[in-house]
N, C-alpha and C positions, 0 to 999 in steps of 0.2 A: 789863387784858386779854389774855388768853393765846389761844394759838394749836393745835391739835393737829394736827399734818401727818403723822400716822400714821392719818388716819381715810379710810377708804374716800369718800368724798365730799369731801373736801379738794385742791382746786384751785392754792391760788395763788396764779393771777392774775388771778383772778375770783371773787365768791362764789359758796362754796357750792350746792348746789340747796337744801338745810332750812334753809338763811339766808333764801335769797329768797322759799321758799314759806311760812315759818311765822316771819321775825322770828328765829330761834334764835342763840345765840352758844357758842362751842366749851366754855364754862366748867361750860353747866349744859344742855347741847344731849341729849333723850332719843335723839338718831337716831347720836349717835356710832358708829361701827363700824369700830375699831382693823384697819386692816389684816396679817395673819401673814407676808403675802410675797408675792411680785411673779412672776408668768411671763408670758416672751412665747413665743408660736407665731408660729411661721414658714411659712406657708403662700400661697404668691404665687398660681400657679396662675391655669386659669382658674377663672369662677364656680362651675361643675359639681365642681371639683376641692375649691373652699372647702367647697361645702356639705356634701360626703359628711364631711368631716371634723371637721365638729361635733358627729355623738356622742364623741369624747374629754372635750369640755366638762363634760359630763353627768358624767362618772366624775371630772375634775378638781374641778368644784364637791360633788362626794360626799367625796372623801378629802380637800380641801381648801377649805372653804367660805369660811376668810378667805383666800385669797388675792387679788391682783389680776391680773387677767388682760388682758393687753396681745395685739391679733393685726397682724402686716404682711405685708400682702396688696394687690393688684394692685386688689381688688375691696370696699374697706370697704363699699359701700352691702347686701353682702348679708351681715354678719356679723348675729347675735341680739344682745339688748339683753346679755345675762350679760358679752359682752365688756365691759368698763371703758372701755379705746381701741382704738379700731380706725383702726390708723394705716394711708393710704395711702403705696404706695411714694414714697417724695419723698425730697429732698436733706436737706430740714427734719426727716422726719421719722427719716432713716439719723443726723444729725449726734445728733438728739434721743437715740438709741436707744444711742450711742455715749460717752454721759452719766449712762445710768441702769443700778444695780447690778439683778442680775434672781439671782432665786432659784434659778429651772430655765428654763431657754431648752429648746423643742423648736422643732430646725426637720426638716421634712419636706419638702422640697426635694429634689433633687437636682441640680438646674442649678448655674452658677456663681456667678448674681448671690447666690440665698439662701446657700448654703453659704461665700462672703465674708462676709456679715454675721450670720452665725453664728460664724465663726472671730473676728472683732474685738468683736464684744460681748461685757460681761463678765457670768457668771454664776455661780452656785457650782456647776450640776451643768446638764452638758448631755445633749442626747439627740436622736438624727437622724443629719445630714452637716453636713460640713463641707469646708476645701481642705487636703487633706494633698500632697506636692510639687505643689502650684499645682493639681490635677485635684481634683474631689468626691469626697467617702470618708466610711465612715461613721466616727460619733465613738465609740459605743458598741457591744457584742459586739450587741448585741438588734439594730442595724441594720445587723448584714451579710446574712441573709437577702435583706429587701427590696431592698438595695443590689444583690446580684448579680441578682433578677428583672430588673433594669433593664440587665442588660451582657448577658448570655447568653439568646436565645430559648429553649432546650432545659431549661434550670433556670426560667424564666419559666412556660411549659408545661406544667411538673411541680408548680404550684402549687395549693396546696389549700385556699388561706384567702383568704377575703373580704379587702376592702381597709382595712375596720374592725377585723379582726383583724391586720391588719400593720401598721396605726400605732398600736392599744394595747401591740403587743409590742415594737414600737420603744422609747416610751418605759416598759415595764415593767408595765405597768397589762390588767389581763385584760379582753376583752371579754366581757358577757354580755347582750347584745342591743340596747344602747343603742340608739335613735333620733334620727334626725338634728335638730336645731334650724331652724328656719324659720318666719320671720315672716309671717304673712301679715294684708291690709288685705278684712276681709268688708264693710268699706262699699262697697266697689267693684261695683256693679252695671253686667250687659251686656245684659240684655234679651232671652235665648235663646229662644227659644216651640221648646220641645222637644215641646210638647203629650204631658209627662208620660214620653217616652219615654228609655230612658239615652242618655245622652250619652258617645259615644267619641271624645275627643281624639286625633287624628291627627300628630302632632309631624314631618313628611316631611323634616326636614333632618338632615344630618348635618356640617356646616361644610366650609366649601371648601378646607380640609387632607386628608380623609378621605373623598375618593370612592369607595374601597374600600369603605365599607361604605353607598353609594348605594343605597337600593331606587328600581325606573324609576317614573316615572309609570305607565306602562300597568299598572304592580301595583297601587300606590295608587286609579287608578279604577277597576279590578274587584273591591277592597275594599270602597273605599265603595258601590257598587253591592249588593255583597252584604250592607253593613253594612244598607241602608236596604231592603232587599227582607227583613231580620228582625227590623225594626221596630227599630233604633237610630236615634242621630241621630247621625251622623258631624258630627264641628265638626274646622275645619285649621286646625294651628297650626305656628308659628314664629317665626323673625325674620326683620330686613330681608332676609337672605339668600332665604329662600323666597317672600317675598312676589308676584313674580310667576309662579313656579310654584304656589302654592298661589292663586293668581287662577285660571289657568287650568283648574289640578283643581275649582275652583269651577262655574266656567263649563260644565264638560264636565257635571258630575253634579249640580249641582243642591244641592250641600251647603252649609252655612255657612264663611263664613271674614268674619272681623270686622275681618283686618289684623292689622299687627305692632305693638309696644306697649313703653313703657318695661319694665324688668324686676319694679316694684313692680305694675304693672298684668296683665302676663305671668302671673306666679307668682299671683294671684286670678282670673285667669283659666281656670289650668288646677285651681282648687280647684274649678270648679264642674263638671267632671266625673266621671263615675265609673267608667272606662279609659281607661288613656292608652294608646295605642301607640308606641313611638317605638324611635329605635337609641339608640347609645351619646352620648347629649348635656345639655348643661345641662339641658335639658328631664325626662329620667331623673329629676333627681338631685332636682327639681322635684318631678315627682310622688310620688317616694319620700319626700321629707322632707314632704310633703302625704298621707301616707298612702291615696295615691289604689292602686288594682289595675295593676299594670305588666305590658303584654305587650312584651317587651324584646327587637327585633330583635339579634341580635348573628353575627359570623363571622367579624372579626380578632381578637378576643380572647380569655383565658383567663374562659370561664364563671364560674368560681370566684370571681374578683374583686369580684363583683355581688352588695352584701347588699340582697335586696328583703322581709327581714323576716315572710315567709312570706303578702305581698300580692302574687304576683305568679308569672310562668313566665317562662320565655328561651327563645326558638324560632330556627333557627339551619335554614341551606340543608343539602336533604338532600347533597347533594355535599360534599366535604370545601376549608374553604379554606385555601387552600395560600400565603397573602398574609399571614401573621401578624404583626401589630403596622405594618403598611406600610402608606399613605397613600394611595396609588393601586396598584390591583391590576395585580398582572407573570404572572399566569396566564395566559398563549397559547390556552391549552385550552378553558375557557370561563371564566367570569361566576359564580361558583357562586350572589353573591343572585337569579339566575335560577329558580335552585332553591330557593328558597322562595315558598311558592305562596299567592294571598289567602285560598284555601280554609283553608289551616294556620293562617293568621293569626286569621280568621273562629272558628274553633272553638277556639281561645285567647280568644283576648272571651267568647265565650259560655260560658267557663268561669270565667272570671274574674268576671261578672256573677254566675255561680251563688254 
């Protein structure tokens, strides 16, 4: 009896799926699929960051259809099924990775942890970032532009490329509009009684770290009232941090708020809406991944970095934001988002519905 350890389905520690499902053995298995290479992606990051990195999987599978894909992240639960090994950032998995030979390693994070991992893992080819002089550094020439935008605000402001374009460039690949990959459970029902009205999801949070991009509750209330007057169905969205705020907004306006949910269920809820109004959050990238029309509220980031795939609009305050990439507003003269008006957001929603 033989076994074929080069097969995509071979595990070594447990029976493979073809054997469990069909009782086949390696010597005559019709499901045998030899692996021609092994690739590791390191993108630890926040969930939204991981989601917006998934377009690269489409290109990799196109040029290397028989590669085995591994991914190391803090959020393996969000990875699509095209990833063969979804690895959480644990000591055990770091030990595992040190003992696997990869054909290609791609590290798209510039933090010390990710760069140190990229430095110690064996791979015939490496793209992205590693440690040099005990500091993060680009390990290939193509990674230098993205590295510099993270060092100098003036360079970052001059950038004209979207995030997918940048990460494709790092790997030497060409971005050709490849979409996010996001799995969704369509069996989850929320019993939303919108009476045929278009559902406008209002993602009201921005994360505790980024109060510089927090639109006021008064503005959300005014927007909800305007949406209701224009025969839309506002649906409040958010996580645990936004729960109390969304309860207040719902009580004040009569708009629907179903509560906050685990990630899988939240994705299913966002899938029910027609237009998403959101800041730069995880919810934004979920909406893009679900191919929703987006009204993106932005003030502190370079708008060129967002790829909405022709299904959205970016709206910004009428007064200049002076707190580029800062978590808290430092402008003593005014708060720029006070100059982004609910009427502007309403008009953007109407245009996205059209």
